[in-house]
C-alpha positions in Angstrom: 0.0 0.0 0.0 2.9 2.4 0.9 4.6 1.5 -2.4 1.5 2.4 -4.5 1.1 5.7 -2.7 4.8 6.6 -3.4 4.3 5.7 -7.1 1.2 7.9 -7.2 2.9 10.8 -5.6 5.9 10.4 -7.9 3.7 10.4 -10.9 1.9 13.5 -9.8 5.2 15.3 -9.2 6.5 14.3 -12.6 3.3 15.3 -14.3 3.2 18.7 -12.6 6.9 19.4 -13.4 6.4 18.5 -17.0 3.3 20.7 -17.2 5.1 23.6 -15.6 8.1 23.1 -18.0 5.8 23.1 -21.1 3.8 26.1 -19.9 7.0 28.0 -19.4 7.9 27.4 -23.1 4.6 29.2 -24.2 5.7 32.8 -24.8 3.3 35.7 -24.9 4.5 38.8 -26.8 3.6 42.3 -25.3 2.8 45.2 -27.6 6.1 47.0 -27.1 8.3 44.1 -28.0 8.9 41.6 -30.9 9.3 37.9 -30.0 12.1 36.3 -32.1 12.1 32.5 -32.2 15.3 31.0 -33.7 16.6 27.5 -34.3 14.5 25.0 -36.2 11.8 27.3 -37.6 11.2 25.5 -41.0 10.7 27.0 -44.4 14.4 27.8 -44.8 14.0 30.9 -42.5 16.7 31.9 -39.9 14.1 33.0 -37.4 10.3 33.6 -36.9 9.2 37.1 -35.6 5.9 37.7 -33.8 4.5 41.1 -32.8 1.5 40.6 -30.5 -0.1 37.2 -29.8 1.8 34.2 -28.5 3.7 31.1 -29.7 5.0 27.8 -28.3 8.9 27.5 -28.2 9.8 23.9 -28.8 12.4 22.6 -26.2 15.8 21.6 -27.5 14.9 22.6 -31.1 14.1 26.3 -30.6 15.1 29.3 -28.4 13.6 32.8 -28.1 14.7 36.4 -27.5 13.1 39.8 -27.5 13.5 43.0 -29.6 12.5 46.3 -27.8 10.3 48.7 -29.8 11.2 51.7 -27.7 11.6 54.9 -29.9 15.3 56.0 -30.0 16.1 59.7 -30.3 19.3 60.5 -32.2 21.1 63.9 -32.3 22.8 64.5 -35.6 25.2 67.5 -35.5 26.1 67.6 -39.2 28.7 70.3 -39.9 30.6 71.2 -43.0 28.4 69.2 -45.5 28.9 70.2 -49.1 25.9 71.5 -51.0 25.5 71.4 -54.8 27.4 74.7 -55.2 30.2 73.3 -53.0 29.2 75.6 -50.1 29.6 74.0 -46.7 26.4 74.1 -44.6 25.6 73.1 -41.0 22.3 71.3 -40.4 21.9 70.1 -36.8 18.9 67.8 -36.6 17.0 65.4 -34.4 15.8 62.0 -35.7 13.6 59.5 -33.9 13.9 55.8 -35.1 12.6 52.5 -33.9 12.5 48.8 -34.8 9.9 48.2 -37.5 7.0 45.8 -37.1 6.4 45.4 -40.8 6.6 41.8 -42.0 9.8 41.2 -43.8 11.5 44.1 -42.1 11.2 42.4 -38.7 13.3 39.5 -40.0 16.0 42.0 -41.0 16.0 43.4 -37.4 16.2 39.8 -36.0 19.2 39.0 -38.2 21.1 42.3 -37.6 20.0 43.8 -34.3 19.3 40.8 -32.0 21.5 41.0 -29.0 22.3 44.7 -29.4 21.3 47.2 -26.7 19.7 50.6 -27.4 23.0 52.5 -27.4 24.5 50.2 -30.1 21.3 50.5 -32.2 21.5 54.3 -31.8 25.1 54.4 -33.0 24.3 52.2 -36.0 21.3 54.3 -37.0 23.3 57.5 -36.5 26.0 56.4 -38.9 23.4 55.6 -41.6 21.5 58.9 -41.1 24.7 60.9 -41.1 25.8 59.5 -44.5 22.4 59.8 -46.1 22.1 63.5 -45.0 25.4 64.3 -46.7 24.2 62.6 -49.9 20.9 64.6 -49.9 22.6 67.9 -49.3 25.0 67.3 -52.1 22.1 67.2 -54.6 20.4 70.4 -53.6 21.1 74.1 -54.1 21.7 76.1 -51.0 18.7 78.3 -51.9 16.4 75.2 -51.9 18.0 73.9 -48.6 17.3 77.2 -46.9 13.9 78.1 -48.4 12.1 74.8 -48.9 12.4 72.8 -45.6 9.6 70.5 -46.6 11.4 69.3 -49.7 14.6 68.9 -47.7 12.9 66.8 -45.1 11.1 64.7 -47.7 14.4 63.9 -49.5 16.2 63.0 -46.3 13.2 60.8 -45.2 13.2 58.9 -48.5 16.9 58.3 -48.5 17.2 57.4 -44.8 14.2 55.1 -44.7 15.6 52.9 -47.5 18.8 52.3 -45.7 17.2 51.9 -42.2 14.9 49.2 -43.7 17.9 47.1 -44.5 18.8 46.7 -40.8 15.1 46.4 -39.6 14.6 50.0 -38.5 12.0 52.7 -39.5 12.1 56.5 -39.3 9.5 58.0 -36.9 10.2 61.7 -37.0 12.7 64.2 -38.5 13.3 67.7 -37.1 15.7 70.1 -38.8 16.8 72.6 -36.1 18.7 75.2 -38.1 20.6 75.8 -41.3 23.8 77.9 -41.4 26.9 78.1 -43.6 30.5 79.1 -43.0 30.7 81.6 -45.9 27.7 83.7 -44.9 25.8 82.9 -48.1 22.5 82.2 -46.4 22.8 85.5 -44.4 23.4 87.3 -47.7 20.2 85.7 -49.2 18.3 87.0 -46.2 19.6 90.5 -46.7 18.7 90.4 -50.3 15.1 89.3 -49.6 14.8 92.1 -47.0 16.1 94.7 -49.4 13.6 93.4 -52.1 10.7 93.7 -49.6 11.8 97.3 -48.7 11.9 98.4 -52.3 8.5 96.9 -53.0 7.1 98.7 -50.0 8.6 102.0 -51.3 7.0 101.5 -54.7 3.7 100.9 -53.1 4.0 104.0 -50.9 4.8 106.1 -53.9 1.8 104.8 -55.8 -0.5 105.6 -52.9 1.0 109.2 -52.6 0.4 109.7 -56.4 -3.2 108.5 -56.1 -3.7 111.0 -53.2 -2.3 113.9 -55.1 -4.6 113.1 -58.1 -7.6 112.9 -55.8 -6.7 116.1 -54.1 -6.4 117.9 -57.5 -9.8 116.6 -58.6 -11.4 117.8 -55.3 -9.9 121.2 -55.6 -11.2 121.5 -59.2 -14.6 120.5 -58.2 -14.5 123.0 -55.4 -13.5 125.8 -57.7 -16.2 125.0 -60.2 -18.9 124.9 -57.6 -17.7 128.1 -56.0 -17.6 129.9 -59.3 -21.1 128.7 -60.2 -22.4 129.9 -56.8 -20.7 133.3 -57.2 -22.2 133.6 -60.7 -25.6 132.8 -59.4 -25.3 135.3 -56.6 -24.2 138.3 -58.7 -26.6 137.4 -61.6 -29.5 139.4 -60.0 -27.3 142.3 -58.8 -25.6 143.4 -61.9 -26.6 142.4 -65.4 -23.5 144.2 -66.6 -21.4 141.8 -64.7 -23.1 138.8 -66.2 -20.8 138.8 -69.3 -17.8 139.3 -67.1 -18.9 136.4 -64.8 -19.7 134.2 -67.8 -16.3 135.0 -69.3 -14.6 134.3 -66.0 -16.5 131.1 -65.7 -15.6 130.0 -69.2 -12.0 130.9 -68.5 -11.9 128.9 -65.3 -13.7 126.0 -66.9 -11.2 125.8 -69.6 -8.4 126.0 -67.1 -9.9 123.2 -65.0 -10.3 121.1 -68.2 -6.7 121.7 -69.1 -5.6 120.6 -65.6 -7.9 117.5 -65.7 -6.4 116.5 -69.1 -2.9 117.0 -67.8 -3.6 114.8 -64.7 -5.2 112.1 -66.8 -2.2 112.1 -69.2 0.2 111.8 -66.2 -1.8 108.9 -64.8 -1.8 107.1 -68.2 1.9 107.5 -68.6 2.6 106.2 -65.1 0.3 103.2 -65.7 2.1 102.4 -69.0 5.5 102.6 -67.2 4.3 100.1 -64.5 2.9 97.8 -67.2 6.2 97.8 -69.1 8.1 97.1 -65.8 5.9 94.2 -64.9 6.2 92.7 -68.4 10.0 92.9 -68.2 10.0 91.2 -64.7 7.7 88.5 -65.9 9.9 87.7 -69.0 13.0 87.6 -66.7 11.3 85.2 -64.2 10.1 83.0 -67.1 13.6 82.8 -68.5 15.1 82.1 -65.1 12.5 79.3 -64.5 13.4 77.6 -67.8 17.1 77.8 -67.0 16.5 76.3 -63.5 14.4 73.5 -65.0 17.1 72.7 -67.6 19.8 72.7 -64.9 17.9 70.4 -62.6 17.2 68.0 -65.5 20.9 67.9 -66.4 22.1 67.5 -62.8 19.6 65.0 -61.5 17.6 63.2 -64.2 20.5 62.5 -66.6 22.9 61.1 -63.9 20.1 59.1 -62.5 19.3 57.5 -65.9 23.0 56.8 -66.5 23.3 55.2 -63.0 20.1 53.1 -63.7 21.6 51.8 -66.9 24.9 51.0 -65.1 23.1 49.1 -62.3 21.0 47.1 -64.8 24.1 46.1 -66.8 26.1 45.1 -63.6 23.1 43.2 -62.3 22.8 41.2 -65.6 26.5 40.4 -65.5 26.4 39.3 -61.9 23.3 37.1 -62.6 25.0 35.5 -65.7 28.2 34.8 -63.6 26.2 33.3 -60.8 24.3 31.0 -63.2 27.5 29.8 -64.8 29.2 29.2 -61.5 26.2 27.2 -60.1 26.1 25.1 -63.4 29.8 24.3 -63.1 29.4 23.3 -59.4 26.3 21.1 -60.3 28.2 19.4 -63.1 31.2 18.7 -60.8 29.0 17.2 -58.1 27.2 15.1 -60.6 30.5 13.7 -62.0 31.8 12.9 -58.5 28.5 11.1 -57.5 28.4 9.1 -60.7 32.0 8.0 -60.2 31.3 6.9 -56.6 28.2 5.1 -57.7 30.1 3.2 -60.4 32.8 2.3 -57.9 30.3 1.0 -55.4 28.4 -0.9 -58.1 31.7 -2.6 -59.3 32.6 -3.6 -55.7 29.2 -5.1 -55.0 29.2 -6.9 -58.4 32.7 -8.3 -57.7 31.6 -9.5 -54.2 28.4 -11.0 -55.6 30.4 -12.8 -58.4 32.9 -14.1 -55.7 30.0 -15.6 -53.6 28.4 -17.1 -56.7 31.7 -18.7 -57.6 32.1 -20.1 -54.1 28.6 -21.6 -54.1 29.1 -23.1 -57.6 32.5 -24.6 -56.6 31.3 -26.1 -53.3 28.2 -27.6 -54.8 25.5 -25.7 -52.8 24.7 -22.9 -50.4 25.0 -25.1 -47.3 28.5 -26.3 -48.3 29.5 -22.8 -49.2 28.3 -21.6 -45.7 30.4 -24.4 -44.1 33.4 -23.5 -46.1 33.2 -19.8 -45.1 32.8 -20.7 -41.4 35.8 -23.1 -41.7 37.9 -20.1 -42.9 37.2 -18.5 -39.6 38.3 -21.6 -37.5 41.8 -20.1 -36.8 40.2 -17.1 -35.2 37.8 -19.3 -33.2 40.8 -21.4 -31.9 42.7 -18.2 -31.1 39.8 -17.0 -29.0 39.6 -20.4 -27.3 43.3 -20.3 -26.4 42.9 -16.7 -25.0 40.6 -18.1 -22.3 43.7 -19.2 -20.3 46.4 -17.3 -22.1 46.4 -14.5 -19.5 46.7 -16.9 -16.5 50.1 -16.3 -14.8 51.0 -19.6 -13.1 54.5 -19.6 -11.7 54.2 -23.1 -10.2 51.7 -25.8 -9.4 51.9 -27.9 -6.3 49.8 -31.1 -6.2 49.6 -33.2 -3.1 49.4 -36.6 -4.6 48.0 -39.2 -2.1 48.1 -42.0 -4.6 44.4 -42.6 -4.1 42.9 -41.0 -7.1 39.7 -42.2 -8.6 39.8 -44.8 -11.4 43.4 -45.7 -10.6 44.6 -42.2 -11.5 46.6 -40.0 -9.3 45.7 -36.4 -8.3 47.9 -34.8 -10.9 46.1 -36.4 -13.7 42.7 -35.4 -12.3 43.9 -31.7 -12.0 45.1 -31.5 -15.5 42.0 -33.2 -16.8 39.8 -30.7 -15.0 41.8 -27.8 -16.3 41.4 -29.0 -19.9 37.7 -29.6 -19.4 37.2 -26.0 -18.4 37.9 -25.0 -22.0 34.8 -25.1 -24.4 35.4 -27.8 -27.1 35.7 -26.6 -30.7 33.1 -29.0 -31.9 30.7 -27.7 -29.2 31.3 -24.1 -30.3 30.4 -24.8 -33.9 27.4 -27.0 -32.9 26.0 -24.1 -30.9 25.7 -22.1 -34.2 24.2 -24.9 -36.1 27.3 -26.2 -37.9 28.6 -29.8 -37.8 32.4 -29.9 -38.5 33.6 -32.6 -40.9 35.2 -35.8 -39.8 38.7 -34.9 -41.0 38.9 -32.2 -38.3 38.7 -34.8 -35.6 36.4 -35.5 -32.7 36.5 -34.8 -29.0 34.5 -37.3 -27.1 32.4 -36.2 -24.2 33.8 -39.1 -22.0 35.9 -37.6 -19.2 37.9 -40.7 -18.9 39.2 -40.5 -22.5 39.9 -36.8 -22.1 41.9 -37.5 -18.9 43.9 -40.2 -20.7 44.8 -37.8 -23.5 45.9 -35.2 -21.0 47.8 -37.8 -18.9 49.8 -38.6 -22.1 50.5 -35.0 -22.6 51.7 -34.3 -19.0 54.7 -36.4 -19.5 56.0 -33.7 -21.7 55.7 -31.0 -18.9 57.7 -31.0 -15.6 55.6 -31.0 -12.5 56.4 -30.2 -8.9 55.1 -32.7 -6.4 55.5 -33.3 -2.7 54.7 -36.2 -0.4 52.1 -35.9 2.3 54.8 -35.3 4.9 55.8 -32.1 3.1 59.3 -33.3 2.2 
């Protein structure tokens, strides 16, 4: 009863231990980490990545590790980078990166970032971003770098994301802090823009002052006309004699006002024509500058890109052809070696089969052939039989011979007979494996008396040491 209880307790302990072990191999992945299972994952993959959910990690065949998804801020203090005009600029920036959870990119992170801490990942990403920023700045004019921040950030993002994806990272945020240069070119551009704004403001002020003067002249003319008309109406009833004078004065003043109005209108028309010609000239200049910039950008970016594309396609085709030829040569070599080994093995097996066939044919049957092959091994069987007592180290044998041995034999004969009987007979060994040795190899009878007689005849050839019962 006690034994059964112990067995039940032992079974329960083993069951619970096994359950705890298997439950501990069931890994649940939190949302801020990636579970990487490596080992025997199947499908020719080096690892299996899981973001969220859970998976069972097979003991002995698989192991697991974690990748942290914590965002990593990186300060890039880029100084002295060359722009397209070979002007060195400083662009201190802040980048935020993290391990990507996109399928396919997670596997890159498992292959290249597993086992690295956050500081090592920050250094690796910083080197990649530093190089890509230099490449982007080298393709842009300093005016575009300073004026179009959105274009600069877009180009940096496109270049950096491609390289970060190769190591399993993704770009979260880009912040360009400031843009300066050592030569003061950007500062000069700012002064130029400020001067242009001031000049445009002065032109606008002059136009407004001109419009004010014209309005003032028109108002004064209207005032004089109305005053003259009122005075003419007032004196019309007082003095008819003065009517003609008043009419003459009115006509004179009217003609003077008309002359002033025509002069002001002519001045306004001339000013408008001058502004129109100035705007037309500026428009033509801007249009020509736009065409020149477009042609420059096409020659500096599109043409080199097309040349690089053709170069990459040619090199890729050459590499593919080289790989195909190398693989074909390796396959032909392996096939030749395997065919030669197969021919050698076939020849050895055919020779061995032909030898066995000849033995069976010469001996007259499979049983006789089997007996013949076993007979070839008799020297080894005899050697193993002799080894049974070959390691016995007998310096001397003392036999107290009382002269009263059984069957008329002394004690010495009985000792030697017993020693020889301890060895397994050769015929008995072959009979145990189902083989009856032929008559010409002799027989060893099972009669102990005959065996003792043979051994007694043999003992006369070996010296023995004897003593009488008295010990003399």
